[in-house]
GUMIMAR-758539 format. One line per 5 residues: number of its first residue (from 0); their letters; for each residue x, y, z of C-alpha. Coordinates in nm, 2 decimals, always signed. Layout:
<nodes>
NUM) A) X/Y/Z | ...
</nodes>
This chain:
<nodes>
0) MKIAV) -2.20/+11.08/+24.17 | -2.01/+11.17/+24.48 | -1.65/+11.44/+24.46 | -1.45/+11.46/+24.76 | -1.26/+11.81/+24.77
5) DAMGG) -0.94/+11.92/+24.94 | -1.11/+12.20/+25.12 | -0.72/+12.33/+25.24 | -0.49/+12.32/+24.94 | -0.41/+12.57/+24.71
10) DHAPE) -0.33/+12.94/+24.74 | -0.70/+13.05/+24.83 | -0.80/+12.79/+25.04 | -1.07/+12.77/+25.21 | -1.24/+13.08/+25.06
15) IVIEA) -1.28/+12.99/+24.68 | -1.24/+12.56/+24.72 | -1.60/+12.65/+24.96 | -1.75/+12.89/+24.69 | -1.59/+12.67/+24.40
20) AVNAV) -1.80/+12.37/+24.57 | -2.15/+12.55/+24.65 | -2.14/+12.62/+24.31 | -2.06/+12.23/+24.20 | -2.37/+12.18/+24.37
25) NQLDV) -2.58/+12.42/+24.30 | -2.53/+12.34/+23.94 | -2.39/+11.95/+23.87 | -2.52/+11.69/+23.93 | -2.26/+11.58/+24.22
30) EIILV) -2.22/+11.57/+24.58 | -1.90/+11.75/+24.76 | -1.73/+11.62/+25.05 | -1.55/+11.89/+25.17 | -1.24/+11.79/+25.35
35) GNQEK) -1.08/+12.01/+25.59 | -1.06/+12.27/+25.88 | -1.45/+12.23/+26.05 | -1.51/+12.55/+26.22 | -1.35/+12.69/+25.91
40) ITQKL) -1.58/+12.52/+25.60 | -1.86/+12.62/+25.80 | -1.81/+12.95/+25.88 | -1.76/+13.04/+25.46 | -2.08/+12.80/+25.43
45) ATYTY) -2.30/+13.02/+25.62 | -2.31/+13.27/+25.39 | -2.37/+13.00/+25.08 | -2.73/+12.88/+24.98 | -2.76/+12.51/+24.88
50) PKDKL) -2.89/+12.18/+24.92 | -2.78/+12.07/+25.29 | -2.78/+11.68/+25.16 | -2.55/+11.72/+24.87 | -2.23/+11.88/+25.04
55) HIVHT) -2.11/+11.70/+25.31 | -1.75/+11.81/+25.57 | -1.49/+11.56/+25.69 | -1.29/+11.71/+25.90 | -0.88/+11.71/+25.99
60) AVEIL) -0.70/+12.02/+26.16 | -0.37/+11.85/+25.96 | -0.31/+12.02/+25.60 | -0.01/+12.01/+25.39 | +0.12/+12.36/+25.22
65) NEDKP) +0.34/+12.45/+24.95 | +0.65/+12.44/+25.14 | +0.63/+12.13/+25.29 | +0.88/+11.81/+25.14 | +0.64/+11.53/+24.98
70) SDVVR) +0.85/+11.24/+25.07 | +0.80/+11.37/+25.46 | +0.44/+11.44/+25.45 | +0.36/+11.12/+25.36 | +0.46/+10.99/+25.67
75) SKKDA) +0.42/+11.27/+25.93 | +0.09/+11.42/+25.81 | -0.16/+11.09/+25.72 | -0.45/+11.26/+25.82 | -0.38/+11.59/+25.57
80) SMFMG) -0.69/+11.69/+25.43 | -0.49/+11.53/+25.06 | -0.48/+11.22/+25.20 | -0.81/+11.17/+25.37 | -0.98/+11.24/+25.03
85) LAMVK) -0.75/+11.05/+24.89 | -0.76/+10.75/+25.05 | -1.21/+10.79/+25.00 | -1.11/+10.73/+24.62 | -0.89/+10.34/+24.76
90) QKQAD) -1.22/+10.32/+25.00 | -1.48/+10.38/+24.73 | -1.64/+10.65/+24.94 | -1.57/+10.92/+24.67 | -1.59/+10.88/+24.27
95) AFVSA) -1.29/+11.11/+24.20 | -1.09/+11.38/+24.45 | -1.02/+11.71/+24.36 | -0.72/+11.91/+24.50 | -0.48/+12.25/+24.44
100) GNTGA) -0.22/+12.17/+24.70 | +0.12/+12.10/+24.68 | +0.17/+11.89/+24.33 | +0.43/+11.65/+24.47 | +0.24/+11.60/+24.76
105) LLMGA) -0.05/+11.53/+24.57 | +0.14/+11.25/+24.34 | +0.33/+11.03/+24.66 | -0.03/+11.06/+24.81 | -0.17/+10.92/+24.50
110) LLFVG) +0.10/+10.68/+24.44 | +0.07/+10.61/+24.83 | -0.31/+10.59/+24.86 | -0.51/+10.55/+24.58 | -0.27/+10.28/+24.37
115) RIKGV) -0.06/+10.33/+23.99 | -0.20/+10.10/+23.71 | -0.10/+9.79/+23.73 | +0.16/+9.81/+23.44 | +0.16/+10.18/+23.39
120) DRPTL) +0.50/+10.28/+23.49 | +0.50/+10.66/+23.58 | +0.18/+10.84/+23.60 | +0.16/+11.15/+23.47 | +0.08/+11.49/+23.49
125) APLMP) -0.21/+11.56/+23.20 | -0.32/+11.93/+23.18 | -0.57/+12.01/+22.82 | -0.34/+12.35/+22.72 | -0.54/+12.60/+22.52
130) NDKQG) -0.49/+12.64/+22.18 | -0.65/+12.74/+21.77 | -0.84/+12.45/+21.81 | -0.99/+12.22/+22.10 | -0.68/+12.23/+22.32
135) SLLTD) -0.40/+11.97/+22.29 | -0.30/+11.72/+22.59 | +0.03/+11.77/+22.73 | +0.20/+11.49/+22.91 | +0.41/+11.54/+23.14
140) AGANV) +0.39/+11.92/+23.27 | +0.57/+11.87/+23.60 | +0.48/+11.50/+23.81 | +0.80/+11.33/+23.64 | +1.10/+11.57/+23.58
145) QCRPQ) +1.32/+11.25/+23.44 | +1.22/+10.97/+23.25 | +1.31/+10.68/+23.03 | +1.20/+10.64/+22.67 | +0.98/+10.41/+22.77
150) HLVQF) +0.81/+10.60/+23.00 | +0.75/+10.88/+22.72 | +0.58/+10.59/+22.51 | +0.34/+10.53/+22.78 | +0.19/+10.91/+22.82
155) GEMGT) +0.15/+10.94/+22.48 | -0.07/+10.60/+22.51 | -0.24/+10.65/+22.83 | -0.33/+11.04/+22.57 | -0.44/+10.98/+22.32
160) IYMQK) -0.68/+10.72/+22.58 | -0.82/+11.04/+22.76 | -0.87/+11.21/+22.40 | -1.07/+10.99/+22.24 | -1.28/+10.88/+22.63
165) VMGIQ) -1.30/+11.25/+22.69 | -1.23/+11.49/+22.42 | -1.45/+11.22/+22.15 | -1.11/+11.27/+21.92 | -1.14/+10.89/+21.76
170) SPSVG) -0.79/+10.88/+21.58 | -0.61/+11.12/+21.82 | -0.23/+11.23/+21.66 | +0.01/+11.25/+21.87 | +0.34/+11.43/+21.91
175) LINIG) +0.74/+11.49/+22.04 | +0.80/+11.82/+22.18 | +1.17/+11.86/+22.03 | +1.38/+12.10/+21.91 | +1.36/+11.99/+21.53
180) AEQEK) +1.13/+11.85/+21.30 | +1.39/+11.62/+21.13 | +1.42/+11.27/+21.36 | +1.76/+11.24/+21.42 | +1.70/+11.58/+21.61
185) GTDLT) +1.75/+11.67/+21.98 | +1.84/+11.46/+22.32 | +1.91/+11.12/+22.32 | +1.60/+11.09/+22.57 | +1.38/+11.23/+22.26
190) KEAYQ) +1.59/+10.99/+21.98 | +1.54/+10.69/+22.15 | +1.16/+10.75/+22.22 | +1.08/+10.90/+21.86 | +1.25/+10.49/+21.77
195) LMQKA) +1.02/+10.40/+22.02 | +0.67/+10.56/+21.90 | +0.72/+10.49/+21.58 | +0.65/+10.10/+21.67 | +0.36/+10.22/+21.92
200) KFRFV) +0.02/+10.12/+21.84 | -0.14/+10.51/+21.86 | -0.11/+10.72/+21.58 | +0.27/+10.97/+21.63 | +0.34/+11.20/+21.42
205) GNVEA) +0.71/+11.28/+21.51 | +0.82/+11.61/+21.60 | +0.73/+11.87/+21.76 | +0.87/+12.23/+21.76 | +0.80/+12.43/+22.01
210) RDIPK) +0.64/+12.71/+21.76 | +0.42/+12.47/+21.63 | +0.23/+12.40/+21.96 | -0.03/+12.69/+21.97 | -0.17/+12.58/+21.61
215) GDVDV) -0.35/+12.25/+21.77 | -0.24/+12.04/+21.44 | -0.14/+11.75/+21.75 | -0.35/+11.60/+22.00 | -0.08/+11.46/+22.30
220) LVCDG) +0.17/+11.68/+22.27 | +0.49/+11.40/+22.49 | +0.74/+11.49/+22.70 | +0.93/+11.47/+23.07 | +0.84/+11.70/+23.30
225) FVGNV) +1.09/+11.96/+23.30 | +1.06/+12.04/+22.94 | +0.67/+12.03/+22.98 | +0.65/+12.19/+23.34 | +0.86/+12.52/+23.17
230) LLKFL) +0.66/+12.50/+22.84 | +0.29/+12.53/+23.03 | +0.39/+12.83/+23.29 | +0.55/+13.02/+23.00 | +0.25/+13.04/+22.80
235) EGLGM) +0.02/+13.07/+23.11 | +0.19/+13.40/+23.13 | +0.25/+13.45/+22.78 | -0.05/+13.45/+22.73 | -0.21/+13.63/+23.02
240) TFYQN) +0.09/+13.93/+22.97 | -0.05/+13.97/+22.61 | -0.43/+13.97/+22.65 | -0.32/+14.29/+22.87 | -0.11/+14.43/+22.68
245) VKNIF) -0.44/+14.44/+22.44 | -0.65/+14.59/+22.72 | -0.40/+14.82/+22.74 | -0.40/+14.90/+22.34 | -0.79/+14.99/+22.36
250) KSSKV) -0.78/+15.19/+22.70 | -0.48/+15.43/+22.58 | -0.77/+15.58/+22.38 | -1.14/+15.72/+22.36 | -1.14/+15.56/+21.98
255) GMFAA) -0.95/+15.26/+22.12 | -1.16/+15.18/+22.43 | -1.48/+15.26/+22.16 | -1.31/+15.03/+21.98 | -1.28/+14.83/+22.27
260) LLLKK) -1.71/+14.84/+22.31 | -1.73/+14.72/+21.96 | -1.52/+14.42/+22.02 | -1.65/+14.32/+22.36 | -1.82/+14.01/+22.21
265) QLTAF) -1.53/+13.85/+22.07 | -1.29/+13.98/+22.32 | -1.44/+13.80/+22.56 | -1.43/+13.47/+22.35 | -1.08/+13.55/+22.29
270) KKKLD) -0.96/+13.58/+22.67 | -1.15/+13.26/+22.77 | -0.94/+13.08/+22.49 | -0.63/+13.18/+22.69 | -0.78/+13.12/+23.02
275) YSEQG) -0.62/+12.88/+23.23 | -0.94/+12.90/+23.41 | -1.17/+12.72/+23.18 | -0.93/+12.42/+23.16 | -0.97/+12.36/+23.56
280) GAPFL) -0.76/+12.14/+23.65 | -0.51/+11.85/+23.50 | -0.58/+11.45/+23.57 | -0.30/+11.26/+23.70 | -0.34/+10.95/+23.44
285) GIDGV) -0.18/+10.61/+23.56 | -0.36/+10.63/+23.86 | -0.68/+10.37/+24.00 | -0.89/+10.66/+24.12 | -0.95/+10.98/+23.95
290) VIKAH) -0.75/+11.27/+24.05 | -0.73/+11.59/+23.98 | -0.46/+11.80/+24.07 | -0.62/+12.19/+24.04 | -0.39/+12.50/+23.95
295) GSSDA) -0.19/+12.62/+24.29 | -0.39/+12.98/+24.19 | -0.71/+12.86/+24.13 | -1.02/+13.13/+24.21 | -1.38/+12.98/+24.24
300) KAFYH) -1.43/+12.97/+23.85 | -1.08/+12.78/+23.80 | -1.15/+12.51/+24.09 | -1.55/+12.46/+23.99 | -1.41/+12.35/+23.61
305) AIRQA) -1.20/+12.10/+23.78 | -1.49/+11.98/+23.98 | -1.63/+11.98/+23.63 | -1.38/+11.76/+23.51 | -1.25/+11.51/+23.80
310) KVFAQ) -1.70/+11.42/+23.68 | -1.66/+11.41/+23.34 | -1.30/+11.21/+23.38 | -1.49/+10.96/+23.60 | -1.79/+10.92/+23.38
315) TGVNE) -1.62/+10.89/+23.05 | -1.45/+10.54/+23.17 | -1.03/+10.67/+23.10 | -0.94/+10.47/+23.35 | -1.10/+10.12/+23.25
320) EIKIR) -0.96/+10.19/+22.90 | -0.64/+10.18/+23.01 | -0.66/+9.87/+23.25 | -0.72/+9.70/+22.95 | -0.54/+9.86/+22.72
325) FS) -0.20/+9.78/+22.98 | -0.31/+9.49/+23.08
</nodes>
């Protein structure tokens, strides 16, 4: 399997991207195509040991910055590393593409260079959120700030397929994020979406309040991209702050440090459950190819898991199933 990687996208590119790519070719049964500035990539690669036949470079000096306006760069930067990688997926030169770059540009590029699955109105960004169980898929997490009720229904349908294929859940539960559990609560959008979801073919369990999300009782969480992005970033920050406070408590005394040693295994497992880097990235569901958005501030571990996630996505036939159900 060949996975194209945007070597220049993200806050810490190209260093962490290259480190993750090397780890991927050493540990996963994949070939990596690094798309970006060849001189910078080659210099960094010289410090690593890896199978040379599994890691390739496609050169471009053009890169997309976080401050770039997506609607502008799709015209002015067609040779950017992000867009070249997406084009490889369309042309079947790569089985998947991973980038930690500008989210808006990645979505527009995916639509332009890869295309949308027929029948899908809006692709959705769908990260797996850690919780008390195996995780819940949040859809949408920022790709669609404004939505119509039927868009939310499609998000639930695609999220159901992802959880079936990737997570192995036979009949995933789907909940609509709202300010109350009652059917009549919420905005016009959520009220209309609720009515449509009751008639949908997936297992709709009603409204889900934010306080119940960490329990992990619902497999697919549906909302518009504005709500989803705010929720995702809040929980991300809360997890980091909570874990840091726990560390500070243990560090505050000798008794605390001794207790930390005794609980080291449990604390490591707890941190892993809260750590976004364990999840890797988020797929764009509804794009006619495997496109994974890694966190902009990803470290090498997080980006490695994004590559691993791309491999799993491509192998499990998620897009093929979406095409069947949306045809």
